PLY file of the C-alpha trace (Angstrom):
ply
format ascii 1.0
element vertex 370
property float x
property float y
property float z
element edge 369
property int vertex1
property int vertex2
end_header
-0.34 -0.23 0.13
1.68 3.40 -1.16
1.32 6.51 0.88
-1.03 8.09 -1.51
-3.23 5.24 -0.45
-2.99 5.77 3.25
-3.85 9.49 2.96
-6.72 8.54 0.80
-7.86 6.20 4.01
-7.19 8.76 6.20
-9.32 11.30 4.20
-12.39 9.18 4.02
-11.74 8.33 7.67
-12.15 12.00 8.25
-15.57 12.23 6.57
-16.85 8.61 8.12
-15.73 9.70 11.73
-17.52 13.55 11.24
-20.48 12.05 10.17
-20.90 8.88 12.93
-20.19 12.07 15.49
-23.54 13.56 14.39
-25.32 10.30 14.04
-24.42 9.13 17.33
-25.17 12.41 18.90
-28.53 12.51 17.03
-29.28 8.52 18.50
-28.24 9.99 22.11
-31.54 12.28 21.78
-33.76 9.82 19.79
-32.96 6.85 22.38
-32.55 8.30 25.64
-32.06 5.19 27.16
-29.15 4.23 25.43
-28.27 8.12 25.35
-24.82 7.20 27.76
-23.26 4.80 24.98
-24.32 6.87 21.82
-22.73 9.93 23.72
-19.39 8.21 24.49
-19.29 6.76 21.06
-19.35 10.08 19.74
-16.43 11.18 21.89
-14.64 8.15 20.44
-15.15 8.99 16.88
-14.19 12.85 18.03
-11.06 11.38 18.81
-10.20 9.48 15.96
-11.18 12.22 13.64
-8.69 14.24 15.93
-6.18 11.25 14.99
-6.93 11.15 11.60
-6.57 15.04 11.08
-3.19 15.04 12.47
-2.44 12.09 10.53
-2.44 13.92 7.19
-0.54 17.20 8.62
2.10 14.97 9.84
2.27 14.28 6.25
1.81 17.93 4.79
-1.81 17.81 3.95
-3.90 20.21 5.31
-7.50 17.95 6.06
-10.56 19.29 5.36
-13.04 18.87 8.24
-16.37 19.60 6.80
-19.57 19.62 8.27
-21.67 16.50 7.00
-23.79 16.93 3.74
-27.04 18.24 5.34
-28.84 15.69 2.91
-27.01 12.75 3.57
-27.50 13.61 7.75
-31.48 14.29 6.83
-31.87 11.06 4.93
-30.07 8.67 7.66
-31.73 10.39 10.12
-35.07 9.97 8.29
-34.30 6.55 7.76
-33.12 5.82 11.31
-36.91 7.28 12.25
-38.58 5.06 9.87
-36.29 1.93 10.74
-36.99 1.67 14.38
-34.37 0.77 17.10
-33.69 -2.60 16.04
-33.00 -2.36 12.33
-31.35 1.08 13.18
-28.93 -1.09 15.38
-28.51 -3.35 12.41
-27.43 -0.33 10.31
-24.85 1.24 12.54
-23.40 -2.26 13.43
-22.64 -2.42 9.65
-21.57 1.01 9.48
-18.70 -0.14 11.96
-17.64 -3.02 10.07
-17.36 -0.64 6.94
-14.73 1.25 8.92
-13.10 -1.80 10.82
-12.44 -3.08 7.18
-11.15 0.00 6.26
-8.41 0.72 8.81
-7.65 -2.55 9.04
-6.26 -2.22 5.49
-4.15 0.64 6.37
-2.03 -1.23 8.93
-0.20 -3.29 6.53
1.41 0.01 5.05
4.92 0.34 5.66
4.75 4.31 5.29
2.74 3.60 8.59
5.10 4.28 11.64
4.69 2.46 15.04
2.99 4.74 16.90
0.53 5.43 14.47
-0.12 1.69 13.90
-0.68 1.45 18.10
-3.26 4.30 17.50
-4.73 2.99 14.52
-5.00 -0.69 16.44
-6.88 1.14 19.64
-9.16 3.16 17.16
-9.74 -0.49 15.56
-10.55 -1.95 18.68
-12.96 0.98 19.54
-14.58 0.50 16.64
-14.91 -3.32 17.38
-16.32 -2.40 20.84
-19.28 -0.64 19.07
-20.03 -3.45 16.76
-20.04 -5.78 19.99
-22.28 -3.32 21.57
-24.88 -2.94 18.70
-25.05 -7.03 17.99
-25.59 -7.15 21.95
-28.60 -4.90 22.04
-29.80 -6.62 19.17
-29.52 -9.73 21.04
-31.96 -8.17 23.56
-34.48 -7.85 20.61
-33.94 -11.47 18.69
-37.65 -12.21 19.09
-38.68 -8.77 17.59
-36.01 -9.12 14.86
-37.95 -12.44 14.21
-41.19 -10.68 13.38
-39.28 -7.98 11.25
-38.21 -10.29 9.26
-41.93 -11.91 8.51
-43.14 -8.05 7.86
-40.64 -7.09 5.37
-40.79 -10.64 3.64
-45.05 -9.87 3.46
-44.48 -6.54 2.40
-42.43 -7.45 -0.46
-44.55 -10.63 -0.91
-47.86 -8.48 -1.45
-46.37 -5.93 -3.44
-44.93 -7.94 -5.85
-47.84 -10.12 -6.55
-50.47 -7.06 -6.63
-48.07 -5.16 -8.98
-48.19 -8.24 -11.54
-51.82 -8.65 -11.27
-52.61 -4.77 -11.55
-50.21 -4.50 -14.48
-51.87 -7.72 -15.80
-55.40 -6.31 -15.45
-54.49 -3.23 -16.77
-53.45 -4.66 -20.33
-57.15 -6.31 -20.23
-59.24 -3.14 -18.77
-59.73 0.38 -19.68
-61.42 0.95 -16.53
-58.77 1.83 -13.44
-61.65 1.30 -10.92
-62.14 -2.01 -12.47
-58.57 -2.89 -12.14
-58.54 -1.47 -8.97
-61.67 -4.00 -7.79
-60.04 -6.96 -9.12
-57.06 -6.28 -7.54
-58.11 -5.43 -4.29
-59.94 -8.85 -3.95
-56.86 -10.61 -5.05
-54.86 -8.54 -2.31
-57.28 -9.40 0.48
-57.17 -13.04 -0.22
-53.41 -13.04 -0.81
-53.19 -11.38 2.91
-55.43 -13.83 4.64
-53.50 -16.60 2.91
-50.13 -15.00 3.95
-51.15 -14.70 7.82
-52.79 -18.31 7.26
-49.66 -19.60 6.29
-47.54 -17.95 8.24
-49.38 -18.98 11.36
-49.51 -22.97 10.27
-46.04 -22.68 9.43
-44.55 -21.00 12.32
-46.91 -23.25 14.93
-45.62 -26.48 13.43
-41.83 -24.98 13.60
-42.17 -24.20 17.10
-44.15 -27.62 17.70
-41.06 -29.50 15.80
-38.43 -27.51 17.89
-40.30 -27.60 21.30
-39.79 -31.51 21.16
-36.36 -31.29 20.10
-35.77 -28.98 22.88
-37.21 -31.30 25.53
-35.77 -34.06 24.45
-32.54 -32.80 24.26
-33.06 -31.45 28.35
-33.98 -34.85 29.40
-31.07 -36.41 27.33
-28.51 -33.66 29.34
-30.21 -34.36 32.61
-30.20 -38.21 32.74
-27.66 -39.41 30.52
-25.12 -36.44 30.32
-22.32 -38.95 30.74
-23.32 -40.33 26.94
-22.81 -37.03 25.21
-19.93 -35.93 27.23
-17.77 -37.22 23.75
-20.07 -35.17 21.64
-19.15 -32.03 23.38
-15.60 -32.91 23.36
-15.66 -33.77 19.64
-17.28 -30.12 18.73
-14.81 -28.14 20.72
-11.77 -30.20 19.45
-13.64 -29.48 15.77
-13.13 -25.78 16.75
-9.80 -25.81 17.05
-9.47 -26.24 20.82
-6.59 -28.35 22.48
-7.26 -31.44 24.18
-7.02 -30.52 27.65
-9.40 -27.27 26.72
-11.76 -29.10 24.91
-11.97 -31.92 27.86
-12.25 -29.03 30.23
-15.13 -27.68 28.13
-16.86 -30.98 28.43
-16.60 -31.66 32.16
-17.68 -28.26 32.83
-20.55 -28.22 30.33
-21.57 -31.88 31.40
-21.67 -30.86 35.39
-24.49 -28.16 34.79
-27.48 -29.84 32.53
-28.79 -26.32 31.80
-25.70 -25.21 30.23
-25.65 -28.57 28.39
-29.11 -28.84 26.87
-28.35 -25.14 25.47
-24.66 -26.19 23.83
-26.47 -29.30 22.23
-28.99 -27.35 20.86
-26.87 -24.98 19.53
-24.27 -27.23 18.09
-26.55 -30.04 16.59
-29.61 -28.31 15.80
-29.14 -24.60 16.06
-31.87 -23.84 17.99
-32.48 -21.89 21.10
-35.61 -21.57 23.35
-35.36 -17.58 22.76
-35.59 -18.10 19.13
-38.79 -19.19 18.90
-41.43 -16.85 17.41
-45.05 -16.88 18.25
-47.22 -17.82 15.55
-50.14 -15.66 16.23
-47.35 -12.74 16.26
-45.53 -14.15 13.22
-48.77 -14.39 11.38
-49.98 -10.74 12.11
-46.72 -9.26 11.10
-46.92 -11.00 7.96
-50.31 -11.05 6.94
-50.71 -7.08 7.85
-47.45 -6.58 6.00
-48.30 -8.21 3.10
-51.76 -6.39 2.59
-50.32 -3.12 3.20
-47.60 -4.03 0.49
-50.89 -4.93 -1.45
-52.08 -1.27 -1.42
-48.92 0.25 -2.48
-49.40 -0.60 -6.23
-53.06 -0.71 -6.13
-53.77 2.77 -4.97
-53.43 4.97 -7.92
-56.04 3.06 -9.56
-58.83 4.11 -6.89
-57.88 7.71 -7.76
-56.82 8.41 -11.08
-58.95 7.93 -13.80
-57.08 7.78 -16.68
-55.57 3.57 -17.11
-52.05 4.91 -18.45
-51.77 7.45 -15.81
-52.76 5.47 -12.91
-50.19 2.32 -14.36
-47.40 5.05 -14.26
-47.96 5.88 -11.04
-48.62 3.05 -9.84
-45.06 1.55 -11.51
-43.87 4.46 -9.48
-44.46 3.92 -6.17
-43.84 0.07 -6.55
-40.28 0.81 -7.57
-40.01 3.26 -4.61
-40.94 0.68 -2.27
-39.29 -2.11 -3.72
-35.91 0.16 -3.26
-37.08 0.61 0.26
-37.68 -3.34 0.82
-34.71 -4.35 -0.73
-32.25 -2.31 1.41
-33.87 -3.08 4.43
-33.47 -7.14 3.35
-29.81 -6.22 2.78
-29.97 -4.98 5.96
-31.11 -8.04 7.45
-28.88 -10.09 5.05
-25.93 -8.15 5.63
-25.44 -7.93 1.91
-24.46 -4.53 -0.01
-28.03 -2.54 -0.49
-27.15 -1.62 -4.26
-27.12 -5.26 -4.82
-30.28 -6.43 -3.02
-32.19 -2.86 -4.46
-31.33 -3.88 -7.85
-32.08 -7.28 -7.69
-35.69 -6.69 -6.19
-36.57 -3.86 -8.64
-35.49 -5.84 -11.64
-37.49 -8.70 -10.37
-40.31 -6.97 -9.50
-40.73 -4.40 -12.35
-39.89 -7.79 -14.78
-42.81 -9.49 -13.61
-45.19 -6.58 -14.14
-44.07 -6.27 -17.34
-44.62 -9.97 -18.05
-48.19 -9.72 -16.89
-48.60 -6.80 -18.46
-48.05 -8.38 -21.66
-50.08 -11.15 -21.16
-53.00 -8.83 -20.08
-52.43 -7.08 -23.16
-52.22 -10.58 -25.40
-55.55 -11.41 -23.85
-57.38 -7.78 -24.97
-55.86 -8.28 -28.47
-57.61 -11.63 -28.59
-61.04 -10.52 -26.90
-61.30 -8.05 -29.61
-60.45 -4.79 -27.46
-60.19 -3.85 -23.88
-62.91 -4.25 -21.30
-64.42 -1.42 -19.91
0 1
1 2
2 3
3 4
4 5
5 6
6 7
7 8
8 9
9 10
10 11
11 12
12 13
13 14
14 15
15 16
16 17
17 18
18 19
19 20
20 21
21 22
22 23
23 24
24 25
25 26
26 27
27 28
28 29
29 30
30 31
31 32
32 33
33 34
34 35
35 36
36 37
37 38
38 39
39 40
40 41
41 42
42 43
43 44
44 45
45 46
46 47
47 48
48 49
49 50
50 51
51 52
52 53
53 54
54 55
55 56
56 57
57 58
58 59
59 60
60 61
61 62
62 63
63 64
64 65
65 66
66 67
67 68
68 69
69 70
70 71
71 72
72 73
73 74
74 75
75 76
76 77
77 78
78 79
79 80
80 81
81 82
82 83
83 84
84 85
85 86
86 87
87 88
88 89
89 90
90 91
91 92
92 93
93 94
94 95
95 96
96 97
97 98
98 99
99 100
100 101
101 102
102 103
103 104
104 105
105 106
106 107
107 108
108 109
109 110
110 111
111 112
112 113
113 114
114 115
115 116
116 117
117 118
118 119
119 120
120 121
121 122
122 123
123 124
124 125
125 126
126 127
127 128
128 129
129 130
130 131
131 132
132 133
133 134
134 135
135 136
136 137
137 138
138 139
139 140
140 141
141 142
142 143
143 144
144 145
145 146
146 147
147 148
148 149
149 150
150 151
151 152
152 153
153 154
154 155
155 156
156 157
157 158
158 159
159 160
160 161
161 162
162 163
163 164
164 165
165 166
166 167
167 168
168 169
169 170
170 171
171 172
172 173
173 174
174 175
175 176
176 177
177 178
178 179
179 180
180 181
181 182
182 183
183 184
184 185
185 186
186 187
187 188
188 189
189 190
190 191
191 192
192 193
193 194
194 195
195 196
196 197
197 198
198 199
199 200
200 201
201 202
202 203
203 204
204 205
205 206
206 207
207 208
208 209
209 210
210 211
211 212
212 213
213 214
214 215
215 216
216 217
217 218
218 219
219 220
220 221
221 222
222 223
223 224
224 225
225 226
226 227
227 228
228 229
229 230
230 231
231 232
232 233
233 234
234 235
235 236
236 237
237 238
238 239
239 240
240 241
241 242
242 243
243 244
244 245
245 246
246 247
247 248
248 249
249 250
250 251
251 252
252 253
253 254
254 255
255 256
256 257
257 258
258 259
259 260
260 261
261 262
262 263
263 264
264 265
265 266
266 267
267 268
268 269
269 270
270 271
271 272
272 273
273 274
274 275
275 276
276 277
277 278
278 279
279 280
280 281
281 282
282 283
283 284
284 285
285 286
286 287
287 288
288 289
289 290
290 291
291 292
292 293
293 294
294 295
295 296
296 297
297 298
298 299
299 300
300 301
301 302
302 303
303 304
304 305
305 306
306 307
307 308
308 309
309 310
310 311
311 312
312 313
313 314
314 315
315 316
316 317
317 318
318 319
319 320
320 321
321 322
322 323
323 324
324 325
325 326
326 327
327 328
328 329
329 330
330 331
331 332
332 333
333 334
334 335
335 336
336 337
337 338
338 339
339 340
340 341
341 342
342 343
343 344
344 345
345 346
346 347
347 348
348 349
349 350
350 351
351 352
352 353
353 354
354 355
355 356
356 357
357 358
358 359
359 360
360 361
361 362
362 363
363 364
364 365
365 366
366 367
367 368
368 369
């Protein structure tokens, strides 16, 4: 890595740290229960900002510390307001991960002297602590985050389904109101179906998982010695030495509760806290599915021209497909641009195909149905 690359990273770091200070300060006001943590984070980011400024000055480069873009800050604050606490924490966790990845790269630069390298390592430690705090806070909301996933998937499913239906019917009918009524029936039926299927699958999954956890708890309590070697082997597979693996097995086997949790996690990836309530999962999935259906459907109720209604419907759908793509990328820890592009292209592609089918049907019937 050249000095030019090092200074580029330093300039990027200054922008990131200045923005982080403003966002953490905002979050301290937004979430009073976490205010102390966020203000502490803001203070550390300010110290990082000073380090990177001095880093550039040492290389005869005057740092440009600008106030973060008002548009970017407002967009971020609006997103935080809309996302809620759980997804906000996920967003900040990903932001810290980006900082860690950026700063880790500069440590191998030969132009960075030893004192600077030690300071950068301290900065990395701070960023890792921040990331760990966000993960810890998210873990306290594990069940809620599962329901958020149901809601986002339901929203996307309803949106894409009804977008396809409305564009298909727009190719057949000349009346926006006819398209609206037909699509509304499909949307309500889809929301009910989504809610019922989510409830059924969630309930069945919960029953299976509860049965598995109960069986593991019984084995752990009454025949712990039988699975002692399995615990030891899991530890060895993770790279622990024979002595450490044996100690883990001894300690875990002596405590039935710990042993059952260990086996449930290692063999089945299960935990009692991770089991969703079927009724809540169904509610989130069903209502969000209906909400998603109303987004591309609404213009057909209020616009009298079928072409204008279709354009508005596609516009609304594109906006919300982008939003859901961003939310899915947050949950999946993947690049937002990739997921947004995938969601928009697949949703609009499906709509285009159904429109062509509807248009073909209207041609076969001689004209559009009024």
